[in-house]
N, C-alpha and C positions, 0 to 999 in steps of 0.2 A: 193285799195281793193285787186288787183291782188298781191301786195307784202305781204299783211297780210295773204292772203290764202296760198301763197307759204311758208311763215314762219310757218304757222299752219301745213301744210303737212310735212315739214321737222322736226318739233318737234314731231309729230305723229309717223314718221318713226323712229326717234331715241328713241322714247318710246317703240315702238313695238319690235324692234330688241333685246333689253336686255330681255324684257318679254318672247318672244319666245326662246331666248337662255336659259333663267332660266328654262322654262317649259321643253325644250328638255333635259337639264341637269338633272332636277329632275327625268324625266322618265328614263333616262339612269341609274341613281344611284338606282332607285326602281325597275328596270327590275329583278334582281335576286330574290327579294322578291315575285314578280309575279310568276317567273318561279318555285319556291319552292312549292311543294305540301304541304299537311297539316302536323301538327306536329304529332308525335307518342309518346304515353305514355302508358306504359304496367305495371299495378300493379303486383306484384310477383304471386298472385292467379289467374291471367288471362293468364300467359304464357302458350301456348298450345303446349304440348310435343307429339312427334310422333316418331316412330322408325327412327334411322338415315339411310340415303341412304346407299346402298349396297357397296359404296366405302370405307366405314369404316367397321372394324371388327363388328360382330354381337354383340348386347347387349347395344349399345349406343343409346341415344335418342337425338333429335334435336328439337329446337324452333327457328324459324326464326322471329326476331324481327323487322327487317327493310330490305327492299330490296328484291331482287330476286337472289339467289346465282348463277343461270344460266345466268344472264344478267349483262351487264356493269352497274356499279354504286356502291354506298356505300351499304355495306352489314353488319348487326350485327345479330349474331345468338348466341344461347347458346347450349352447348353440355353437357349432363348429362351422366356420365360413371358409370358402376357398379363396385363394388370392384374387384380388380386384373385385370383391363382392360389395355390392351397395344395397342398403336398405333405404329406400326412398322416404321422404319426409312423412311422418305418420304420428298418430297419437293414441293413447289408450285411455279407458275409463278408470283405470286403476294406477296407483303409483308403481313405478318399475325400478328395481334396484340391480345394478349390473356390476359384476366383478370380472375383471380380465384374468383368465387363467393362463393364456399363452398368446403370443403374438402382440400385435398393436391394434387396438380398437380405437378408431376416430369417431367421435360424436359431436354433433352440433345441434343447436336449437334455432330452427328457422323453418320456413315454408318452402325452401329450395336448398339442394345440396351445394354447399360452399366449402370446398376442401381447405380453402385458406382461413376460413373462420372457425373451423372444427378444432377440437382439443384431442391430442394423441394420448391414449392411455396405455401403458404397458402392463406387463404382468404385475398383479396385486393392485392395479388402478381400480378406481371405484367411481360410479356415477349413479346418481338417482334422479329420476324425472317424475315430477308430480303428475297426477292424472291430468289429462287434456293438453299437456304441454307438447307442442310440435317439435319433433326431434327427427334426426336422421343418423345414419351410421354407415362407415365404410372401412375397408381393410385393404392394404396393399399386399400383405402375405397372409398365409393361412393363420387363423386366429380363432381361439375358443374363449368364450365368455360364459358365465354363470348369471342366470337371471332369477331374482327371487320377487314374488309378487303375491297378492292375495286374489285368488281366481274368483270368478272365471276370467280367463284370458281373453282379450279382444284386440283388435288392431283396426284403425281407420286411417286410410291414406288421405293425406292432404289434398293431392291430386287425383281423382278417380282413375285416371288413365294409368297411374302408377300401380294400382292394385292388380297383382298377378292373377287373381281370381276373375277379374272383369276385363280380361284380354280381348281386344277387338276381334270379331268373327273374321275367318278368312274368306278370301273371294269365293271359295268353292262352297262355303256354307251359306251363301247369300241365296235367296229364292230367285 
């Protein structure tokens, strides 16, 4: 009897070890799915536009579709530019991926805006700029682009005088 009990315990132990290993392995593989939050789906008519932050020249609008641009993590946003809008030469500490939704988005890589040296991207056009690459953009007609990046978002203007947040003080504000 002792021998058959010992055999049963050995068989049970060998059956439990693979089962526990399988369970632990399945949990480890499924963990990313549990860590992910809910999906995001935004129909075009539900995109919520608001004035762009003051780090961009006045007139642009922004819609954040995913993430928080001020925090770490994936960010997807849209920018809507009015006709004749220019983003002066600047750079970011993160890579930036841009897809044109509508209009024509002109982009160039340089320290000064050169409309003749920029590339015109129409709807479905795509550009990616690695971190620290100096670039600029401009539009002739109203244009919408989608920007994807890994936050937090930042922008550094090549020429400090181009930074809308560092506009020179007016004469009435001087002492």
